[in-house]
Backbone as a chain_set.jsonl record, in Angstrom:
{"seq": "XXXXXXXXXXXXXXXXXXXXXXXXXXXXXXXXXXXXXXXXXXXXXXXXXXXXXXXXX", "coords": {"N": [[-60.811, 116.693, -76.402], [-58.744, 119.616, -76.064], [-59.36, 121.718, -78.809], [-57.419, 124.04, -80.975], [-58.726, 128.013, -81.396], [-57.622, 130.105, -83.569], [-55.214, 129.78, -85.744], [-51.966, 128.536, -84.655], [-48.948, 130.027, -85.428], [-45.564, 129.442, -86.902], [-43.135, 130.168, -85.658], [-43.921, 130.66, -84.053], [-45.256, 128.37, -82.468], [-42.744, 127.163, -82.553], [-41.383, 127.722, -80.31], [-42.717, 127.372, -78.583], [-42.585, 125.02, -78.024], [-39.244, 124.309, -78.122], [-39.436, 124.841, -75.224], [-40.171, 122.651, -74.103], [-38.435, 119.866, -72.841], [-36.168, 116.954, -72.048], [-35.004, 115.9, -68.625], [-33.016, 115.36, -67.153], [-32.62, 112.353, -65.125], [-32.701, 112.286, -61.776], [-29.831, 111.34, -59.729], [-29.107, 108.392, -57.71], [-26.859, 108.012, -54.477], [-26.96, 103.802, -54.029], [-25.86, 100.86, -52.466], [-24.942, 98.204, -53.77], [-23.743, 94.267, -53.805], [-21.993, 95.679, -52.335], [-20.545, 97.38, -53.057], [-20.409, 100.93, -54.997], [-23.063, 101.947, -56.657], [-24.728, 104.717, -58.377], [-27.812, 105.48, -58.818], [-31.599, 105.698, -60.849], [-33.716, 107.85, -58.544], [-36.306, 106.986, -58.068], [-35.776, 104.222, -59.096], [-35.043, 102.753, -57.239], [-35.812, 101.018, -54.786], [-36.143, 99.103, -56.334], [-33.932, 98.234, -56.954], [-32.485, 97.746, -55.201], [-33.943, 95.465, -54.478], [-33.72, 93.035, -55.809], [-35.216, 93.116, -57.69], [-34.713, 94.38, -60.362], [-32.317, 94.685, -62.812], [-28.835, 96.16, -61.317], [-27.528, 98.839, -62.512], [-25.249, 98.841, -66.034], [-21.909, 99.86, -65.11]], "CA": [[-59.848, 117.396, -77.201], [-59.105, 121.651, -76.988], [-58.616, 122.867, -80.655], [-57.235, 126.292, -80.95], [-59.606, 128.52, -82.725], [-56.226, 130.083, -84.255], [-54.186, 129.247, -86.365], [-50.265, 129.686, -84.75], [-47.544, 129.991, -86.032], [-44.43, 128.541, -87.169], [-41.934, 130.864, -85.021], [-45.006, 131.086, -81.858], [-45.53, 126.879, -82.104], [-41.047, 126.006, -82.25], [-40.692, 128.232, -79.22], [-43.165, 126.684, -77.548], [-42.011, 123.258, -78.02], [-38.299, 124.423, -77.486], [-39.002, 124.894, -73.719], [-39.611, 121.147, -73.596], [-36.478, 119.722, -72.916], [-36.559, 116.087, -71.015], [-34.426, 115.959, -67.87], [-32.059, 113.847, -66.432], [-32.888, 111.912, -63.636], [-31.363, 111.909, -60.411], [-29.343, 109.381, -59.385], [-29.03, 108.481, -56.136], [-25.977, 106.392, -55.047], [-26.857, 102.684, -53.567], [-25.116, 99.613, -52.416], [-25.335, 96.876, -53.597], [-23.043, 93.476, -53.988], [-20.622, 95.754, -52.111], [-20.186, 98.452, -54.56], [-21.915, 101.846, -54.445], [-24.029, 102.969, -57.784], [-25.432, 105.199, -58.981], [-29.512, 104.563, -59.758], [-32.054, 106.383, -60.607], [-34.577, 107.609, -57.746], [-37.45, 105.657, -58.7], [-35.609, 102.397, -58.983], [-33.89, 102.408, -56.135], [-36.155, 100.248, -54.484], [-36.689, 97.718, -57.64], [-32.631, 97.591, -57.648], [-31.993, 97.032, -53.696], [-34.385, 94.22, -53.899], [-33.001, 92.774, -57.208], [-35.881, 92.917, -59.371], [-34.189, 95.61, -61.446], [-30.253, 94.21, -62.124], [-28.241, 97.412, -61.491], [-26.615, 99.578, -64.062], [-23.403, 98.38, -65.966], [-20.752, 100.822, -65.788]], "C": [[-59.395, 118.742, -77.367], [-58.337, 121.352, -77.918], [-58.421, 124.201, -80.257], [-58.165, 126.16, -81.978], [-58.65, 129.309, -83.097], [-56.052, 129.56, -84.819], [-52.701, 129.607, -85.639], [-49.79, 129.461, -85.427], [-46.313, 129.282, -85.862], [-42.972, 128.744, -85.901], [-42.759, 130.572, -83.446], [-44.366, 128.853, -81.333], [-43.594, 126.234, -82.68], [-41.173, 126.838, -80.989], [-41.272, 128.303, -77.905], [-42.292, 125.415, -77.457], [-40.196, 123.326, -78.177], [-38.475, 124.276, -75.657], [-39.351, 123.277, -73.494], [-39.103, 120.365, -73.183], [-37.0, 118.473, -71.523], [-35.321, 116.334, -70.045], [-34.267, 115.394, -67.119], [-32.141, 113.491, -65.38], [-31.915, 112.297, -62.921], [-31.365, 111.165, -59.918], [-29.305, 109.401, -58.177], [-27.787, 107.596, -55.808], [-26.836, 105.1, -53.723], [-25.919, 101.402, -53.809], [-25.823, 98.697, -52.904], [-24.321, 95.914, -54.48], [-21.825, 94.233, -53.014], [-19.998, 97.183, -52.321], [-21.06, 99.753, -54.473], [-21.749, 101.793, -56.007], [-25.093, 104.064, -57.662], [-26.773, 104.962, -59.695], [-30.564, 106.0, -59.787], [-33.618, 106.938, -59.354], [-35.685, 106.454, -57.072], [-37.303, 104.834, -58.762], [-34.732, 101.815, -57.842], [-33.782, 101.037, -54.984], [-35.926, 98.937, -54.939], [-35.06, 97.142, -57.321], [-31.992, 96.941, -56.325], [-32.694, 95.57, -53.55], [-34.283, 93.245, -55.034], [-33.875, 92.707, -57.506], [-35.51, 93.38, -60.716], [-32.736, 95.809, -61.268], [-29.907, 95.825, -62.131], [-27.003, 97.662, -62.529], [-24.865, 98.94, -64.57], [-22.674, 99.955, -65.944], [-19.644, 101.021, -65.838]], "O": [[-59.49, 119.253, -78.483], [-57.185, 120.924, -78.0], [-58.967, 125.058, -79.562], [-58.477, 125.317, -82.82], [-59.063, 129.651, -81.989], [-56.642, 128.48, -84.777], [-52.189, 130.702, -85.873], [-50.098, 128.596, -86.247], [-46.032, 128.622, -84.861], [-42.176, 127.915, -85.459], [-42.375, 130.375, -82.293], [-43.628, 128.334, -80.496], [-43.353, 125.096, -83.084], [-40.796, 125.953, -80.221], [-40.936, 128.779, -76.82], [-41.383, 125.148, -76.672], [-39.741, 122.201, -78.383], [-37.668, 123.65, -74.97], [-38.699, 122.703, -72.622], [-40.084, 119.624, -73.119], [-37.716, 118.683, -70.543], [-34.455, 117.024, -70.583], [-35.073, 114.863, -66.354], [-31.754, 114.233, -64.477], [-30.74, 112.568, -63.166], [-32.223, 110.36, -59.556], [-29.471, 110.439, -57.536], [-27.519, 106.628, -56.52], [-27.234, 105.54, -52.644], [-25.403, 101.009, -54.855], [-26.982, 98.373, -52.645], [-23.957, 96.307, -55.589], [-20.78, 93.605, -52.85], [-19.114, 97.799, -51.725], [-22.195, 99.744, -53.997], [-20.67, 101.644, -56.581], [-26.078, 104.128, -56.927], [-26.916, 104.432, -60.797], [-30.454, 107.006, -59.086], [-34.602, 106.207, -59.467], [-35.794, 105.623, -56.17], [-38.255, 104.071, -58.599], [-34.034, 100.815, -57.675], [-32.849, 100.386, -54.515], [-35.623, 97.936, -54.29], [-34.813, 95.937, -57.382], [-31.243, 95.965, -56.287], [-32.277, 94.685, -52.802], [-35.23, 92.465, -54.938], [-33.791, 91.612, -58.063], [-35.847, 92.953, -61.82], [-32.066, 96.444, -60.453], [-30.551, 96.632, -62.802], [-26.072, 97.041, -63.043], [-23.839, 98.708, -63.931], [-22.937, 100.919, -66.662], [-19.212, 101.93, -66.547]]}, "num_chains": 1, "name": "protein.A"}
């Protein structure tokens, strides 16, 4: 594991952490049981096959 040589100030630490934000997943329209649902791209095939229940809207 990398270990910093010097201590980072609280201000710099908070500025660095502020940039790491979770982004919303890109949603894709999928037809399930005759309805169009917005599903995250990585779950499209699982929802189509019925392995994952479709999201409740």
